[in-house]
mmCIF file of the N, C-alpha and C atoms, coordinates in Angstrom:
data_MODEL
# 
_entry.id   MODEL 
# 
loop_
_atom_site.group_PDB 
_atom_site.id 
_atom_site.type_symbol 
_atom_site.label_atom_id 
_atom_site.label_alt_id 
_atom_site.label_comp_id 
_atom_site.label_asym_id 
_atom_site.label_entity_id 
_atom_site.label_seq_id 
_atom_site.pdbx_PDB_ins_code 
_atom_site.Cartn_x 
_atom_site.Cartn_y 
_atom_site.Cartn_z 
_atom_site.occupancy 
_atom_site.B_iso_or_equiv 
_atom_site.pdbx_formal_charge 
_atom_site.auth_seq_id 
_atom_site.auth_comp_id 
_atom_site.auth_asym_id 
_atom_site.auth_atom_id 
_atom_site.pdbx_PDB_model_num 
ATOM 1   N N  . UNK A 1 1  ? 247.585 -62.917 160.409 1.00 0.00 ? 1  UNK A N  1 
ATOM 2   C CA . UNK A 1 1  ? 248.224 -62.103 159.081 1.00 0.00 ? 1  UNK A CA 1 
ATOM 3   C C  . UNK A 1 1  ? 248.102 -62.795 158.602 1.00 0.00 ? 1  UNK A C  1 
ATOM 4   N N  . UNK A 1 2  ? 247.221 -61.437 157.581 1.00 0.00 ? 2  UNK A N  1 
ATOM 5   C CA . UNK A 1 2  ? 247.005 -61.714 155.821 1.00 0.00 ? 2  UNK A CA 1 
ATOM 6   C C  . UNK A 1 2  ? 248.263 -61.441 155.327 1.00 0.00 ? 2  UNK A C  1 
ATOM 7   N N  . UNK A 1 3  ? 247.751 -62.907 154.246 1.00 0.00 ? 3  UNK A N  1 
ATOM 8   C CA . UNK A 1 3  ? 249.451 -62.240 153.027 1.00 0.00 ? 3  UNK A CA 1 
ATOM 9   C C  . UNK A 1 3  ? 249.275 -62.272 151.752 1.00 0.00 ? 3  UNK A C  1 
ATOM 10  N N  . UNK A 1 4  ? 250.308 -61.852 151.433 1.00 0.00 ? 4  UNK A N  1 
ATOM 11  C CA . UNK A 1 4  ? 249.785 -61.729 149.583 1.00 0.00 ? 4  UNK A CA 1 
ATOM 12  C C  . UNK A 1 4  ? 249.376 -59.962 149.389 1.00 0.00 ? 4  UNK A C  1 
ATOM 13  N N  . UNK A 1 5  ? 249.270 -60.357 148.150 1.00 0.00 ? 5  UNK A N  1 
ATOM 14  C CA . UNK A 1 5  ? 248.948 -58.639 147.315 1.00 0.00 ? 5  UNK A CA 1 
ATOM 15  C C  . UNK A 1 5  ? 247.564 -58.406 148.223 1.00 0.00 ? 5  UNK A C  1 
ATOM 16  N N  . UNK A 1 6  ? 247.382 -57.117 148.357 1.00 0.00 ? 6  UNK A N  1 
ATOM 17  C CA . UNK A 1 6  ? 245.964 -56.673 148.896 1.00 0.00 ? 6  UNK A CA 1 
ATOM 18  C C  . UNK A 1 6  ? 245.018 -56.057 147.816 1.00 0.00 ? 6  UNK A C  1 
ATOM 19  N N  . UNK A 1 7  ? 243.823 -57.250 147.870 1.00 0.00 ? 7  UNK A N  1 
ATOM 20  C CA . UNK A 1 7  ? 243.266 -56.927 146.574 1.00 0.00 ? 7  UNK A CA 1 
ATOM 21  C C  . UNK A 1 7  ? 241.740 -56.631 146.930 1.00 0.00 ? 7  UNK A C  1 
ATOM 22  N N  . UNK A 1 8  ? 241.132 -55.554 146.335 1.00 0.00 ? 8  UNK A N  1 
ATOM 23  C CA . UNK A 1 8  ? 239.822 -55.075 146.655 1.00 0.00 ? 8  UNK A CA 1 
ATOM 24  C C  . UNK A 1 8  ? 238.876 -55.245 145.408 1.00 0.00 ? 8  UNK A C  1 
ATOM 25  N N  . UNK A 1 9  ? 237.468 -55.439 145.123 1.00 0.00 ? 9  UNK A N  1 
ATOM 26  C CA . UNK A 1 9  ? 236.959 -56.538 144.641 1.00 0.00 ? 9  UNK A CA 1 
ATOM 27  C C  . UNK A 1 9  ? 235.619 -55.758 144.885 1.00 0.00 ? 9  UNK A C  1 
ATOM 28  N N  . UNK A 1 10 ? 235.014 -54.832 143.875 1.00 0.00 ? 10 UNK A N  1 
ATOM 29  C CA . UNK A 1 10 ? 233.819 -54.086 144.043 1.00 0.00 ? 10 UNK A CA 1 
ATOM 30  C C  . UNK A 1 10 ? 232.880 -54.448 142.976 1.00 0.00 ? 10 UNK A C  1 
ATOM 31  N N  . UNK A 1 11 ? 231.462 -55.423 143.653 1.00 0.00 ? 11 UNK A N  1 
ATOM 32  C CA . UNK A 1 11 ? 230.490 -55.525 142.384 1.00 0.00 ? 11 UNK A CA 1 
ATOM 33  C C  . UNK A 1 11 ? 229.465 -56.677 143.303 1.00 0.00 ? 11 UNK A C  1 
ATOM 34  N N  . UNK A 1 12 ? 228.905 -57.820 142.605 1.00 0.00 ? 12 UNK A N  1 
ATOM 35  C CA . UNK A 1 12 ? 228.420 -58.309 142.622 1.00 0.00 ? 12 UNK A CA 1 
ATOM 36  C C  . UNK A 1 12 ? 227.509 -59.171 141.875 1.00 0.00 ? 12 UNK A C  1 
ATOM 37  N N  . UNK A 1 13 ? 226.985 -60.324 142.427 1.00 0.00 ? 13 UNK A N  1 
ATOM 38  C CA . UNK A 1 13 ? 226.390 -61.444 141.601 1.00 0.00 ? 13 UNK A CA 1 
ATOM 39  C C  . UNK A 1 13 ? 227.428 -62.125 141.627 1.00 0.00 ? 13 UNK A C  1 
ATOM 40  N N  . UNK A 1 14 ? 227.025 -63.551 140.763 1.00 0.00 ? 14 UNK A N  1 
ATOM 41  C CA . UNK A 1 14 ? 227.825 -64.414 140.323 1.00 0.00 ? 14 UNK A CA 1 
ATOM 42  C C  . UNK A 1 14 ? 229.079 -64.571 139.646 1.00 0.00 ? 14 UNK A C  1 
ATOM 43  N N  . UNK A 1 15 ? 229.551 -63.303 138.852 1.00 0.00 ? 15 UNK A N  1 
ATOM 44  C CA . UNK A 1 15 ? 231.208 -63.056 138.817 1.00 0.00 ? 15 UNK A CA 1 
ATOM 45  C C  . UNK A 1 15 ? 231.842 -62.624 139.543 1.00 0.00 ? 15 UNK A C  1 
ATOM 46  N N  . UNK A 1 16 ? 231.400 -61.988 140.806 1.00 0.00 ? 16 UNK A N  1 
ATOM 47  C CA . UNK A 1 16 ? 232.174 -61.828 141.672 1.00 0.00 ? 16 UNK A CA 1 
ATOM 48  C C  . UNK A 1 16 ? 232.419 -63.095 142.940 1.00 0.00 ? 16 UNK A C  1 
ATOM 49  N N  . UNK A 1 17 ? 231.453 -63.378 142.784 1.00 0.00 ? 17 UNK A N  1 
ATOM 50  C CA . UNK A 1 17 ? 231.528 -64.855 143.605 1.00 0.00 ? 17 UNK A CA 1 
ATOM 51  C C  . UNK A 1 17 ? 232.856 -65.381 142.854 1.00 0.00 ? 17 UNK A C  1 
ATOM 52  N N  . UNK A 1 18 ? 232.723 -65.980 141.567 1.00 0.00 ? 18 UNK A N  1 
ATOM 53  C CA . UNK A 1 18 ? 233.670 -66.235 140.879 1.00 0.00 ? 18 UNK A CA 1 
ATOM 54  C C  . UNK A 1 18 ? 234.932 -66.171 140.991 1.00 0.00 ? 18 UNK A C  1 
ATOM 55  N N  . UNK A 1 19 ? 235.235 -64.455 141.236 1.00 0.00 ? 19 UNK A N  1 
ATOM 56  C CA . UNK A 1 19 ? 236.761 -63.555 140.995 1.00 0.00 ? 19 UNK A CA 1 
ATOM 57  C C  . UNK A 1 19 ? 237.068 -64.433 142.439 1.00 0.00 ? 19 UNK A C  1 
ATOM 58  N N  . UNK A 1 20 ? 236.396 -63.954 143.608 1.00 0.00 ? 20 UNK A N  1 
ATOM 59  C CA . UNK A 1 20 ? 236.531 -64.136 144.870 1.00 0.00 ? 20 UNK A CA 1 
ATOM 60  C C  . UNK A 1 20 ? 237.274 -65.674 145.153 1.00 0.00 ? 20 UNK A C  1 
ATOM 61  N N  . UNK A 1 21 ? 236.414 -66.840 144.814 1.00 0.00 ? 21 UNK A N  1 
ATOM 62  C CA . UNK A 1 21 ? 236.831 -67.748 144.855 1.00 0.00 ? 21 UNK A CA 1 
ATOM 63  C C  . UNK A 1 21 ? 238.475 -68.173 144.484 1.00 0.00 ? 21 UNK A C  1 
ATOM 64  N N  . UNK A 1 22 ? 238.572 -67.463 143.196 1.00 0.00 ? 22 UNK A N  1 
ATOM 65  C CA . UNK A 1 22 ? 240.087 -67.955 142.742 1.00 0.00 ? 22 UNK A CA 1 
ATOM 66  C C  . UNK A 1 22 ? 240.767 -67.190 143.201 1.00 0.00 ? 22 UNK A C  1 
ATOM 67  N N  . UNK A 1 23 ? 240.281 -65.632 143.572 1.00 0.00 ? 23 UNK A N  1 
ATOM 68  C CA . UNK A 1 23 ? 241.543 -64.892 144.415 1.00 0.00 ? 23 UNK A CA 1 
ATOM 69  C C  . UNK A 1 23 ? 242.008 -65.644 145.750 1.00 0.00 ? 23 UNK A C  1 
ATOM 70  N N  . UNK A 1 24 ? 241.061 -66.190 146.405 1.00 0.00 ? 24 UNK A N  1 
ATOM 71  C CA . UNK A 1 24 ? 241.600 -67.077 147.509 1.00 0.00 ? 24 UNK A CA 1 
ATOM 72  C C  . UNK A 1 24 ? 242.483 -67.562 148.189 1.00 0.00 ? 24 UNK A C  1 
ATOM 73  N N  . UNK A 1 25 ? 242.972 -68.408 146.617 1.00 0.00 ? 25 UNK A N  1 
ATOM 74  C CA . UNK A 1 25 ? 244.251 -69.339 146.458 1.00 0.00 ? 25 UNK A CA 1 
ATOM 75  C C  . UNK A 1 25 ? 245.278 -68.476 146.117 1.00 0.00 ? 25 UNK A C  1 
ATOM 76  N N  . UNK A 1 26 ? 245.062 -67.176 145.719 1.00 0.00 ? 26 UNK A N  1 
ATOM 77  C CA . UNK A 1 26 ? 246.414 -66.686 145.712 1.00 0.00 ? 26 UNK A CA 1 
ATOM 78  C C  . UNK A 1 26 ? 247.260 -65.458 146.740 1.00 0.00 ? 26 UNK A C  1 
ATOM 79  N N  . UNK A 1 27 ? 245.952 -64.702 147.917 1.00 0.00 ? 27 UNK A N  1 
ATOM 80  C CA . UNK A 1 27 ? 246.259 -63.806 148.813 1.00 0.00 ? 27 UNK A CA 1 
ATOM 81  C C  . UNK A 1 27 ? 245.185 -64.073 149.469 1.00 0.00 ? 27 UNK A C  1 
ATOM 82  N N  . UNK A 1 28 ? 245.391 -63.770 150.511 1.00 0.00 ? 28 UNK A N  1 
ATOM 83  C CA . UNK A 1 28 ? 244.571 -64.066 151.799 1.00 0.00 ? 28 UNK A CA 1 
ATOM 84  C C  . UNK A 1 28 ? 244.114 -62.232 152.579 1.00 0.00 ? 28 UNK A C  1 
ATOM 85  N N  . UNK A 1 29 ? 244.192 -61.381 151.511 1.00 0.00 ? 29 UNK A N  1 
ATOM 86  C CA . UNK A 1 29 ? 244.340 -60.120 151.823 1.00 0.00 ? 29 UNK A CA 1 
ATOM 87  C C  . UNK A 1 29 ? 243.616 -59.372 151.548 1.00 0.00 ? 29 UNK A C  1 
ATOM 88  N N  . UNK A 1 30 ? 241.972 -60.439 150.491 1.00 0.00 ? 30 UNK A N  1 
ATOM 89  C CA . UNK A 1 30 ? 240.769 -59.412 150.041 1.00 0.00 ? 30 UNK A CA 1 
ATOM 90  C C  . UNK A 1 30 ? 239.785 -58.780 150.955 1.00 0.00 ? 30 UNK A C  1 
ATOM 91  N N  . UNK A 1 31 ? 239.213 -58.080 150.059 1.00 0.00 ? 31 UNK A N  1 
ATOM 92  C CA . UNK A 1 31 ? 238.460 -57.367 150.615 1.00 0.00 ? 31 UNK A CA 1 
ATOM 93  C C  . UNK A 1 31 ? 237.181 -56.977 149.545 1.00 0.00 ? 31 UNK A C  1 
ATOM 94  N N  . UNK A 1 32 ? 236.557 -57.518 150.041 1.00 0.00 ? 32 UNK A N  1 
ATOM 95  C CA . UNK A 1 32 ? 234.990 -56.985 148.930 1.00 0.00 ? 32 UNK A CA 1 
ATOM 96  C C  . UNK A 1 32 ? 233.363 -56.483 149.348 1.00 0.00 ? 32 UNK A C  1 
ATOM 97  N N  . UNK A 1 33 ? 233.685 -55.592 148.149 1.00 0.00 ? 33 UNK A N  1 
ATOM 98  C CA . UNK A 1 33 ? 232.541 -54.877 148.358 1.00 0.00 ? 33 UNK A CA 1 
ATOM 99  C C  . UNK A 1 33 ? 231.378 -55.147 147.802 1.00 0.00 ? 33 UNK A C  1 
ATOM 100 N N  . UNK A 1 34 ? 230.131 -55.378 147.968 1.00 0.00 ? 34 UNK A N  1 
ATOM 101 C CA . UNK A 1 34 ? 229.010 -56.279 147.367 1.00 0.00 ? 34 UNK A CA 1 
ATOM 102 C C  . UNK A 1 34 ? 227.686 -55.315 147.437 1.00 0.00 ? 34 UNK A C  1 
ATOM 103 N N  . UNK A 1 35 ? 227.169 -54.800 146.102 1.00 0.00 ? 35 UNK A N  1 
ATOM 104 C CA . UNK A 1 35 ? 226.609 -53.695 145.961 1.00 0.00 ? 35 UNK A CA 1 
ATOM 105 C C  . UNK A 1 35 ? 225.640 -53.885 146.890 1.00 0.00 ? 35 UNK A C  1 
ATOM 106 N N  . UNK A 1 36 ? 224.388 -53.463 147.528 1.00 0.00 ? 36 UNK A N  1 
ATOM 107 C CA . UNK A 1 36 ? 222.898 -53.444 148.083 1.00 0.00 ? 36 UNK A CA 1 
ATOM 108 C C  . UNK A 1 36 ? 221.694 -54.148 146.864 1.00 0.00 ? 36 UNK A C  1 
ATOM 109 N N  . UNK A 1 37 ? 222.124 -53.538 145.893 1.00 0.00 ? 37 UNK A N  1 
ATOM 110 C CA . UNK A 1 37 ? 220.961 -53.655 145.113 1.00 0.00 ? 37 UNK A CA 1 
ATOM 111 C C  . UNK A 1 37 ? 221.187 -55.453 144.319 1.00 0.00 ? 37 UNK A C  1 
ATOM 112 N N  . UNK A 1 38 ? 222.145 -56.132 144.543 1.00 0.00 ? 38 UNK A N  1 
ATOM 113 C CA . UNK A 1 38 ? 222.198 -57.532 144.421 1.00 0.00 ? 38 UNK A CA 1 
ATOM 114 C C  . UNK A 1 38 ? 221.156 -58.490 144.796 1.00 0.00 ? 38 UNK A C  1 
ATOM 115 N N  . UNK A 1 39 ? 220.983 -59.737 144.190 1.00 0.00 ? 39 UNK A N  1 
ATOM 116 C CA . UNK A 1 39 ? 219.554 -60.022 144.297 1.00 0.00 ? 39 UNK A CA 1 
ATOM 117 C C  . UNK A 1 39 ? 219.437 -60.953 146.084 1.00 0.00 ? 39 UNK A C  1 
ATOM 118 N N  . UNK A 1 40 ? 220.899 -61.188 146.040 1.00 0.00 ? 40 UNK A N  1 
ATOM 119 C CA . UNK A 1 40 ? 221.145 -62.039 147.380 1.00 0.00 ? 40 UNK A CA 1 
ATOM 120 C C  . UNK A 1 40 ? 221.529 -63.506 146.913 1.00 0.00 ? 40 UNK A C  1 
ATOM 121 N N  . UNK A 1 41 ? 221.315 -63.842 145.737 1.00 0.00 ? 41 UNK A N  1 
ATOM 122 C CA . UNK A 1 41 ? 221.720 -65.798 145.640 1.00 0.00 ? 41 UNK A CA 1 
ATOM 123 C C  . UNK A 1 41 ? 223.220 -65.804 145.517 1.00 0.00 ? 41 UNK A C  1 
ATOM 124 N N  . UNK A 1 42 ? 224.170 -64.970 144.448 1.00 0.00 ? 42 UNK A N  1 
ATOM 125 C CA . UNK A 1 42 ? 225.469 -65.072 145.183 1.00 0.00 ? 42 UNK A CA 1 
ATOM 126 C C  . UNK A 1 42 ? 226.419 -64.196 146.118 1.00 0.00 ? 42 UNK A C  1 
ATOM 127 N N  . UNK A 1 43 ? 225.585 -63.322 146.609 1.00 0.00 ? 43 UNK A N  1 
ATOM 128 C CA . UNK A 1 43 ? 225.802 -62.741 147.694 1.00 0.00 ? 43 UNK A CA 1 
ATOM 129 C C  . UNK A 1 43 ? 226.229 -63.602 149.016 1.00 0.00 ? 43 UNK A C  1 
ATOM 130 N N  . UNK A 1 44 ? 225.133 -64.196 149.229 1.00 0.00 ? 44 UNK A N  1 
ATOM 131 C CA . UNK A 1 44 ? 224.615 -65.575 150.249 1.00 0.00 ? 44 UNK A CA 1 
ATOM 132 C C  . UNK A 1 44 ? 225.889 -66.096 150.679 1.00 0.00 ? 44 UNK A C  1 
ATOM 133 N N  . UNK A 1 45 ? 226.567 -66.780 148.921 1.00 0.00 ? 45 UNK A N  1 
ATOM 134 C CA . UNK A 1 45 ? 227.382 -67.701 149.253 1.00 0.00 ? 45 UNK A CA 1 
ATOM 135 C C  . UNK A 1 45 ? 229.128 -66.536 149.589 1.00 0.00 ? 45 UNK A C  1 
ATOM 136 N N  . UNK A 1 46 ? 228.805 -65.666 149.472 1.00 0.00 ? 46 UNK A N  1 
ATOM 137 C CA . UNK A 1 46 ? 230.275 -65.245 149.763 1.00 0.00 ? 46 UNK A CA 1 
ATOM 138 C C  . UNK A 1 46 ? 230.200 -64.927 151.059 1.00 0.00 ? 46 UNK A C  1 
ATOM 139 N N  . UNK A 1 47 ? 229.108 -64.386 151.528 1.00 0.00 ? 47 UNK A N  1 
ATOM 140 C CA . UNK A 1 47 ? 228.696 -64.149 153.274 1.00 0.00 ? 47 UNK A CA 1 
ATOM 141 C C  . UNK A 1 47 ? 229.567 -64.963 153.720 1.00 0.00 ? 47 UNK A C  1 
ATOM 142 N N  . UNK A 1 48 ? 228.869 -66.860 153.499 1.00 0.00 ? 48 UNK A N  1 
ATOM 143 C CA . UNK A 1 48 ? 229.097 -68.021 153.932 1.00 0.00 ? 48 UNK A CA 1 
ATOM 144 C C  . UNK A 1 48 ? 230.610 -68.170 153.732 1.00 0.00 ? 48 UNK A C  1 
ATOM 145 N N  . UNK A 1 49 ? 231.248 -67.700 152.813 1.00 0.00 ? 49 UNK A N  1 
ATOM 146 C CA . UNK A 1 49 ? 232.591 -68.383 152.223 1.00 0.00 ? 49 UNK A CA 1 
ATOM 147 C C  . UNK A 1 49 ? 234.139 -67.444 152.593 1.00 0.00 ? 49 UNK A C  1 
ATOM 148 N N  . UNK A 1 50 ? 233.399 -65.931 152.915 1.00 0.00 ? 50 UNK A N  1 
ATOM 149 C CA . UNK A 1 50 ? 234.555 -65.464 153.295 1.00 0.00 ? 50 UNK A CA 1 
ATOM 150 C C  . UNK A 1 50 ? 234.454 -64.677 154.446 1.00 0.00 ? 50 UNK A C  1 
ATOM 151 N N  . UNK A 1 51 ? 233.181 -65.075 155.099 1.00 0.00 ? 51 UNK A N  1 
ATOM 152 C CA . UNK A 1 51 ? 232.734 -63.999 156.357 1.00 0.00 ? 51 UNK A CA 1 
ATOM 153 C C  . UNK A 1 51 ? 232.242 -63.037 156.436 1.00 0.00 ? 51 UNK A C  1 
# 
């Protein structure tokens, strides 16, 4: 079961990846909305790390 506050992050690129990496230590209840206009560099990391 997800624990911690519910967090929704919207964005893309390195900034979102960095933010989510930090949030993972505070809550497991994270939803990320990644823009489709992103070039895929950091978005690929997000998919690998967060599923």
